[in-house]
C-alpha positions in Angstrom: 0.0 0.0 0.0 1.2 3.5 -0.8 2.5 5.6 2.1 -0.1 8.1 1.1 -2.8 5.8 2.6 -3.3 4.1 5.9 -5.9 1.3 6.3 -7.0 0.7 9.9 -9.2 -2.1 11.2 -12.1 -0.8 13.3 -11.7 -1.9 16.9 -11.7 0.9 19.3 -14.6 3.0 20.4 -13.1 6.0 18.6 -12.7 4.1 15.4 -16.3 2.9 15.5 -17.4 6.5 15.9 -15.3 7.5 12.9 -16.8 4.7 10.9 -20.3 6.0 11.6 -19.4 9.7 11.2 -17.5 9.6 7.9 -20.6 9.7 5.6 -21.8 12.9 7.3 -18.8 14.6 5.8 -19.1 12.8 2.5 -22.7 13.8 1.9 -22.8 17.2 3.6 -23.8 18.9 0.4 -26.4 16.3 -0.6 -29.9 17.1 0.8 -31.3 13.7 -0.3 -28.9 11.7 2.0 -30.4 10.6 5.3 -28.1 9.4 8.1 -29.1 5.9 9.3 -29.5 5.4 13.0 -26.1 4.5 14.5 -27.6 1.6 16.4 -29.1 0.0 13.3 -25.5 -0.2 11.9 -23.8 -1.2 15.1 -26.0 -4.1 15.8 -25.0 -5.7 12.5 -21.5 -6.0 13.9 -22.5 -7.0 17.4 -22.0 -10.8 17.8 -24.5 -10.7 20.7 -27.2 -9.3 18.5 -26.4 -10.7 15.0 -26.9 -14.5 14.9 -24.9 -14.8 11.7 -21.7 -14.6 13.8 -22.5 -18.1 15.0 -21.5 -19.5 11.6 -19.4 -16.6 10.2 -17.5 -13.4 10.9 -17.2 -9.8 10.0 -14.6 -7.1 10.0 -14.5 -3.3 9.3 -11.8 -0.9 8.1 -11.4 2.9 7.7 -9.0 4.4 5.2 -6.9 7.6 6.0 -5.0 9.8 3.5 -1.6 11.3 4.2 -3.3 14.2 6.1 -4.8 11.7 8.5 -8.3 12.4 7.1 -10.7 9.6 6.6 -11.5 9.0 2.9 -13.2 5.7 2.9 -14.6 2.8 4.8 -15.8 -0.8 4.1 -16.8 -4.0 5.9 -16.4 -7.6 4.9 -18.3 -10.6 6.2 -19.4 -14.2 5.5 -21.5 -16.9 6.9 -20.8 -20.5 5.9 -24.4 -21.5 5.3 -25.2 -18.7 2.8 -21.7 -18.9 1.3 -22.1 -22.5 0.2 -25.4 -22.0 -1.6 -23.6 -20.3 -4.5 -21.6 -21.8 -7.4 -18.5 -20.8 -5.4 -18.1 -19.9 -1.7 -19.3 -16.3 -1.6 -18.8 -13.7 1.1 -19.8 -10.1 1.1 -18.6 -6.5 1.4 -20.8 -3.6 2.4 -21.2 -0.3 4.3 -18.8 1.0 1.6 -18.3 4.7 1.5 -15.5 6.4 -0.4 -14.3 9.6 -2.1 -14.3 9.6 -5.9 -10.9 8.0 -6.2 -10.2 4.6 -7.8 -7.0 4.1 -5.8 -8.7 4.5 -2.5 -11.6 2.3 -3.6 -9.2 -0.4 -4.7 -7.4 -0.4 -1.4 -10.7 -1.0 0.4 -11.9 -3.7 -2.1 -8.5 -5.4 -1.9 -8.7 -5.6 1.9 -12.2 -7.2 1.7 -11.1 -9.6 -1.0 -7.9 -10.7 0.9 -9.7 -11.2 4.2 -12.5 -13.2 2.5 -10.0 -15.3 0.5 -8.3 -16.2 3.8 -11.6 -17.3 5.1 -12.1 -19.7 2.2 -14.3 -17.5 0.0 -13.9 -17.4 -3.8 -16.2 -14.5 -4.6 -17.8 -11.5 -2.9 -21.1 -9.7 -3.4 -21.5 -6.0 -2.7 -22.5 -3.7 -1.4 -24.7 -5.9 0.8 -25.6 -6.4 4.4 -24.4 -9.0 7.0 -28.0 -9.8 7.6 -31.4 -9.6 5.8 -31.7 -8.2 2.3 -34.3 -5.6 3.3 -31.6 -3.4 4.9 -28.3 -1.8 3.6 -28.3 -3.8 0.3 -27.4 -2.7 -3.2 -25.7 0.2 -4.9 -28.0 2.9 -6.1 -27.9 3.3 -9.9 -31.0 5.2 -10.8 -33.4 7.3 -8.8 -31.3 9.6 -6.6 -34.2 10.6 -4.4 -34.2 10.5 -0.6 -34.0 6.8 0.6 -36.6 4.9 2.5 -35.8 3.4 5.9 -32.4 1.6 5.9 -32.1 1.4 2.2 -28.8 2.6 0.7 -28.2 5.9 -0.9 -24.9 6.7 -2.5 -23.1 9.1 -4.8 -23.5 8.4 -8.5 -19.8 7.6 -9.0 -20.0 4.5 -6.7 -21.1 2.3 -9.6 -18.0 3.3 -11.5 -15.8 2.4 -8.5 -17.3 -1.1 -8.2 -17.2 -1.8 -12.0 -13.7 -0.4 -12.5 -12.5 -2.9 -9.8 -14.1 -5.8 -11.7 -17.5 -6.2 -10.0 -20.3 -7.3 -12.4 -24.1 -6.9 -12.2 -25.4 -10.0 -10.4 -28.9 -8.6 -10.3 -30.9 -5.4 -10.2 -33.3 -4.7 -7.4 -36.2 -2.3 -8.0 -38.2 0.0 -5.8 -41.6 0.7 -7.2 -43.7 3.7 -6.3 -47.5 3.5 -6.0 -49.6 6.6 -5.3 -52.1 5.7 -2.7 -55.2 7.1 -4.3 -58.5 5.4 -4.8 -59.1 4.4 -8.4 -55.5 4.0 -9.3 -55.6 0.2 -9.7 -55.5 -1.6 -13.0 -59.0 -3.0 -14.0 -57.5 -6.5 -14.1 -56.7 -6.3 -10.4 -60.3 -5.4 -9.6 -61.6 -8.2 -11.8 -59.5 -10.8 -10.2 -60.3 -9.5 -6.7 -64.0 -9.5 -7.4 -63.8 -13.1 -8.5 -61.8 -14.4 -5.5 -64.0 -12.5 -3.0 -67.1 -14.4 -4.3 -65.6 -17.5 -2.7 -67.1 -17.7 0.8 -64.0 -19.6 2.0 -61.7 -16.6 1.3 -61.5 -13.7 3.7 -59.1 -10.8 4.4 -58.1 -9.0 7.6 -55.7 -6.5 9.2 -53.2 -7.2 12.0 -54.8 -7.5 15.4 -52.6 -5.4 17.7 -54.0 -7.4 20.7 -52.8 -10.7 19.3 -49.3 -10.3 17.9 -48.6 -13.9 18.6 -51.2 -15.0 16.1 -49.8 -12.6 13.5 -46.3 -14.0 14.0 -47.6 -17.6 13.6 -49.5 -16.7 10.5 -46.5 -14.9 9.0 -44.3 -17.9 9.7 -46.8 -20.3 8.0 -47.1 -18.2 4.8 -43.4 -17.2 4.6 -42.1 -20.7 4.9 -44.4 -21.9 2.2 -44.1 -18.9 -0.2 -40.5 -17.8 0.2 -38.2 -20.3 2.0 -37.7 -22.4 -1.1 -35.8 -19.7 -2.9 -32.0 -19.5 -3.0 -30.6 -17.5 -0.2 -33.8 -17.4 1.8 -33.9 -19.2 5.1 -37.1 -20.6 6.8 -38.4 -18.6 9.7 -38.8 -20.3 13.1 -41.7 -19.4 15.4 -39.2 -17.8 17.8 -37.7 -15.6 15.1 -41.2 -14.6 13.8 -42.3 -13.6 17.3 -39.1 -11.7 17.8 -39.6 -9.9 14.5 -43.0 -8.6 15.4 -42.0 -7.8 18.9 -39.2 -5.6 17.6 -41.6 -3.8 15.3 -44.4 -3.4 17.9 -43.8 0.3 18.5 -43.9 1.2 14.9 -46.5 -1.1 13.5 -49.7 0.4 12.0 -52.2 -2.5 12.1 -53.7 -1.4 8.8 -50.4 -1.8 7.0 -50.3 -5.5 7.7 -52.9 -7.5 5.7 -53.6 -11.3 5.7 -55.7 -13.5 3.4 -57.3 -16.6 4.7 -58.8 -19.8 3.3 -61.3 -21.3 5.9 -59.5 -19.2 8.5 -56.1 -20.6 7.6 -53.5 -18.0 6.5 -52.6 -18.2 2.8 -51.1 -14.8 2.1 -49.7 -11.6 3.6 -48.7 -8.1 2.7 -46.4 -6.5 5.3 -45.8 -2.7 5.2 -44.4 -0.3 7.7 -44.3 3.5 8.0 -41.2 5.0 6.4 -39.4 6.0 9.6 -36.8 8.1 7.7 -39.5 10.8 7.4 -39.0 11.3 11.1 -35.6 10.0 12.0 -33.9 12.1 9.3 -33.6 14.8 11.9 -32.1 12.5 14.6 -28.5 12.8 13.4 -28.2 9.0 13.8 -28.9 9.1 17.5 -31.7 7.0 19.1 -31.5 7.9 22.7 -34.6 8.0 25.0 -35.6 11.5 23.9 -35.5 10.6 20.2 -37.5 7.4 20.9 -40.2 9.4 22.5 -40.1 11.9 19.6 -40.5 9.0 17.2 -43.6 7.6 19.0 -45.1 11.1 19.3 -44.6 12.1 15.7 -45.5 8.7 14.4 -48.6 7.8 16.5 -50.0 11.2 17.6 -49.0 13.7 14.9 -49.0 11.0 12.2 -46.2 12.6 10.2 -45.4 9.5 8.1 -47.2 9.9 4.8 -45.2 7.1 3.0 -45.5 3.4 3.6 -42.8 0.9 2.8 -43.7 -2.5 1.5 -41.4 -5.0 3.2 -42.7 -8.3 1.9 -45.5 -9.8 -0.1 -46.3 -13.5 -0.2 -48.9 -16.1 -1.3 -48.6 -19.8 -0.6 -48.0 -21.7 -3.9 -51.4 -23.5 -3.8 -53.2 -20.2 -4.1 -50.9 -18.3 -6.4 -52.5 -17.0 -9.6 -56.1 -17.1 -8.3 -56.6 -13.5 -7.3 -55.6 -13.7 -3.6 -52.9 -11.0 -4.0 -55.2 -8.8 -5.9 -57.9 -9.3 -3.2 -55.5 -8.0 -0.5 -54.7 -4.9 -2.6 -58.3 -4.0 -3.1 -59.0 -4.6 0.6 -56.2 -2.1 1.3 -57.5 0.4 -1.2 -60.9 0.3 0.5 -59.1 1.4 3.7 -57.3 4.2 1.9 -60.7 5.5 0.9 -61.6 5.8 4.6 -59.0 8.6 5.1 -55.6 7.0 5.9 -52.7 9.5 6.3 -50.5 7.6 3.8 -50.2 9.1 0.3 -47.4 7.0 -1.2 -46.3 3.4 -1.1 -42.8 2.2 -2.1 -42.5 -1.5 -2.8 -39.0 -2.2 -1.8 -36.6 -4.9 -3.0 -38.0 -6.6 -6.0 -35.3 -8.4 -8.0 -35.1 -8.6 -11.7 -34.8 -12.3 -11.2 -38.5 -12.3 -10.2 -40.5 -11.3 -13.3 -43.8 -12.6 -11.9 -43.6 -10.2 -9.0 -42.6 -7.4 -11.3 -45.6 -8.0 -13.5 -48.0 -8.0 -10.5 -46.6 -4.9 -9.0 -46.8 -3.0 -12.3 -50.5 -3.9 -12.5 -51.0 -2.1 -9.2 -50.4 1.2 -11.1 -46.7 1.4 -10.0 -43.6 2.6 -11.7 -40.0 1.9 -11.0 -38.6 4.8 -8.9 -35.2 3.5 -7.9 -32.8 0.8 -9.2 -30.1 -0.7 -7.0 -27.4 -3.1 -8.2 -26.1 -6.1 -6.3 -22.6 -6.7 -7.7 -20.6 -9.9 -7.6 -16.8 -10.2 -8.0 -15.3 -13.6 -8.6 -11.7 -13.8 -7.4 -10.5 -16.2 -10.2 -11.0 -14.3 -13.5 -11.1 -17.6 -15.4 -14.3 -18.7 -13.7 -17.4 -17.9 -15.7 -19.6 -15.2 -14.3 -23.4 -16.0 -14.1 -26.2 -13.6 -13.2 -28.8 -14.6 -10.6 -31.2 -17.3 -11.8 -34.7 -16.2 -12.8 -37.3 -17.7 -10.5 
């Protein structure tokens, strides 16, 4: 490494603070950037809070220039179970931030590559999360608007930094925007909904805030049937499902969680949350007691969130294609007509490898608002690169 640069592993409290603080300087002139909550990032690298450490590891670095100013940061990580589901053992790099300088970016990528190689990895995806795909995943390519909660926002030159190093487009992930106005739906959606609602065995309902345990059980049932068969997606246990809804208890709006039932058995869900960035953008990354109280007041009392974020949408295979999904959408639209405070919905994280979901979401009257890229870099250049398989 050139003497002009100094790469330091993040270990001390001071270094952790610098890792979190660097983007504030990098995006100081960009009004669209929103600082994530520090604790949302730190818990990714806390072995006591992130269960992936049980079968993997993670490391972070910050890069200084000759003036001892930070000019970049990156993290690398892997977990054995996910790594081995690919054609070659694949780790990840993420939380990448860097000035517009290929040399600096190369130093950061090289560090991640070498560390992963020493852990037995033969490729790395990036920028991704050491955790679920719904957070901190992908490099923004198109749609440089303010981000939704915990989704990446980056400078436009980041794609050049990744591609110049040798990363290739593994898949695109789209964020669709849907204006929440009555009458916006495609007539096909209404037709399918009307047909399925004629079946007396089919019913729809919102989350019951007094029975979160039942919601968690229903979510687990549908998720493990609809999603767990896909590559890179793990089944959810009852304990994990309960923990998920417990963690979201304070921010859940019952009418943003919809279930479909067949003879009272859950067969589909549509999970949305308020876009917390509309409130936390003014928290400067801090989530101490006062800001927690601010969040609850502005969210529940003042109802300042006007944008909902679609987290996940699923229908068990047996009922796919019969209008169940459309029925949930029309059920939600009816509630919009009753005067909900939400004006926009962003359907987050729909991969280009899932054309069926893309077709359905477009029928809802949506348009692509943002495109993120998940890149893959194979260490051995002689190995054939393959994009993500279409499902």
